C-alpha positions, 0 to 999 in steps of 0.5 A: 736502305744503307747510306753511302757517302763518297769522300775523295781526298784526305781523311782526318786522323783519329787519335789513338786508333793506330799504333803509329803516327803519320803515313806509314809504308807497309814496308817501313818497319822490320818484318815480324813473323805473324802470331797465330790467328784464329782464321789462318790462310790462304783464303781471306774468306771463311765458309760457308758463303750465304746471302744477307740482303743484297750482300754475300757474306762469309761464315763470320758475317763479313761482306765478301767479294769474288774475282775469277773465271769461267772454267770449263771445256764444252766439248769432249772430254768435258773436263777442264784439262790441263788445268791443275794445281799449278794454275790454281796456285798462280791464280791465287797468288794474283788474288783470284778466289772463285771459279764458275765451274762448267758441268756439261749435261752431255757428259753427266748423262751421255745416254738416257738414264746412264750417268757418267760418275767418273766424269762427275767425280773428276769435276768434284776433284777439280772443285776440291783442288781449287778449294784447297787453294782458297777458291769458292766455286759456282757449279754451272750446268752450261749450254750454248745453243742447246746442243752440238747438233746446233754447233753448240754444246750442253744437252745430250744427243738424246735430248734433241727432238729427232723428227725428220723435219728438224734434222733435214731443216738443220742440215740445210742451215749447216750446209749454207755457204755463209755457215761453212765460210764463217770464221767463227762457226759458233752459229749464233744464227742458230739462236734464231733458227726455229729448229733450235727454238723447237728443241727449247719448246721440248724442254719448257713443255717437259716433253716426254722422252722414250723412258716416259719421263719429261725432259725437264724432269730428267734434267732436274734429276741429273742436277740432283745427282750432281749436287749429291756428289758435291755434298761433302764440299758444300762449305767451299761452294759459292753456289749453283747456277741451274742452266746457262742462257737458255732460250725461250722456244718459239717466241722472240726475246725480249717480247716474251710475256710468258717468260715468268710462266715458263721459268718459275715452274722450272726454277721451283722444280730445280730448287726443290731437287737441289734443296733436298741435298743442300738447303743453304747454298745460294742459287744464281738465277736469271742468266737467261734474262741477261739480255732481256730488258733495256737498261735505264728504263724499268723492263725488269718485270721478269726478274722481279716476278721470278724473285717474288714468285720463288719462296727461297731465302738464298736466291741471287741474280747472275748477269752477263755483260757484253755491252759496250760504251754507255750501255756497259756502264748502265748495266752496272748502275742499274743492277746495283740499284736493283740489288738495293731494291730487291735485297738480292746480290747481283753477280757478273758471271760473264764478261769480256770474252775477248770482244774488244781490247783488254781495256774493256775488261778493265772497265768491267772490273772497275765498274763491278768494284764500284758497284759491289758485284763479284765477277767471273771473266769469260773465259779461262780457256778459249774454245775456237771450235765453238766460240770466241777464239780470243776469249782465253786468258792464257798465251799457250793453253797447253801450259799452266798459268804463269807470269809469262803465260798469262796474256799481259794486257788481260792480266793487267786489266783483271789483277787489282787490289780489292777488299775480299772481306769487309767487316761492315757495310760497304760504301764507296770503292774506286781504283785509280789505275794510273796512280795504282791507288785504291780508295774505299770506305765502309760503315762498321755496322754489320749487314746482318744481325751479327758478325764474329770478325772485325777484320777487313782483308784487302788483297794486295797483288805483287803485280801492282805493288812490286815495291810495296804499298802505303796504307792510310786508314781512318777508323781501323788499324793495320794488323798485318805484316809489312810484306803480306799480300793480305792487308788486314785492318781491324776496326777501332772499337769506337769507329762508325766508319772506316776510310782506306787509301792504298797507294804504291810505295818505293821502299819495300816489296809484296810477296805473293801468297805462296812465297809469304806462306813459305816464310810465315807458316800459314795455316792452309785449311781450305775455304770450307774449313772453320779455320779459313781466313787471313794472317793475323797480327804480327808479334811486334807493333806495326805502324798502321797508316793514317793520313795527315790533314783534317779535310775531306772534299765531297765530290760534286753531285749534280750534272753528271749524266754526261760523265756517266756516258763518257765513262762508258764510251771512252775506254782508253780514258778509264783504262788510263785511270781518269775513269776512276774519277768518273766512277766516283762521280757516278757513285756520288750521284746514285748515293746522294740523298739516301738515308740509313 
């Protein structure tokens, strides 16, 4: 078990570690052109991505974090149009580095035994274009409420049981005044309709199709076909998610004791098919269990049973968090503890969806950062014909992303400084929004057996630090150029721990990656290439930041349950920045007394 100590305040100077004295602004020195670096940019992360205990690590063994979106269109033509290179570049300029790329089974196999390889090639092309802009993506076979016959999406028409009783009964539901008059015709009530559960029964029991193949077997074969199409892009993938939020058939969640019996055979079958194509990429399971359990207790038997029942070293847990208030906080805390217990990464692949104010999304981002969880926000494009009209990120979905076409409040909630790659074992992490100050620390010991890079990379968004930033570092030196959007910290040879504080300055500027690379001859190899990484040290000396002062003040570690609840309930407080202190309290309480 790793040890985490939370320190809030000023770190002591380590003599001789940094090239300059005192507190240094990232824009205080004349900018020098970076020297060639063995990594290159625009990605701070070098593929392939793999699992090391509870962490995701890159090809150098550094712990990595991902921020991004769910990107898909769930209705015809099923490709995420008009998403293109301009969107990808603007998003990369803001620090986003991952997408959960939705692949629709209805588009993959529109007719039984007939694959639409043109559609699949289009999705491969989208993934490749994103990869060229530094993104690592998860391939997600998506469904909501099984199929369009239930006013949802996902499965092809031929996968829906066609008995007359089902068709007639569904027609009665669809014709009800309540359904017809609903503003949001994404029929969540269909989840409680026995007819849709009947369709899931066909899936879980592997009911035979007209070709004599079981529905589940047909689905797994389609997955293998898609995985083969992505074979050439594996190093740039984050992983695979087998099926979004499937329901359990004719039982009521969360009282289905047979969930592991139902899920394990499917997961094993799916993994065997995918592993025959890609033996290494992480598989993200259990999005279907995101609402199964009361957090704060110990009802996660299903997750534990699935993890212990599958013999595969590259499994992670995918969570969706749409909770409010105290429950919103509890899920992140609880999942962080489970990640430690189960030595398994937890990734938040859905949150927000326009439910509530953007300050709720800010809470999710801050909690995920404090608890070492990568995230994808639902969603880049809104699809009001299915669900959640307020969920999109863009003002005008017919236009590419830009400073004026991103929803301002949502962009402000999502775009923050954060360490994209940590050369060590993460410790605490708090972002104070009101002060625009990020404080984090890490032990320099690697999370695995070895690490080939001692450079930590923090993304510095221009949106937050238009007039530059100041770095205080204890245990590492700054080796990046002053206006770089990547703060690069090189571990000192004798340091066991690195403590970093990043604050706004007033005498400089930060260039977005596209502008910085235009001036500094950045290598653009793509995240799957051996050259992907970060800008190197400038040719001239740069003053690294070091705090002045000898003390650091540990936060109190008792009597904090009320603070936890307040952190979840008072979204305005957290959005204003005071929540960073509450998160730090929660962090300290959870880490108190842990030994290495």
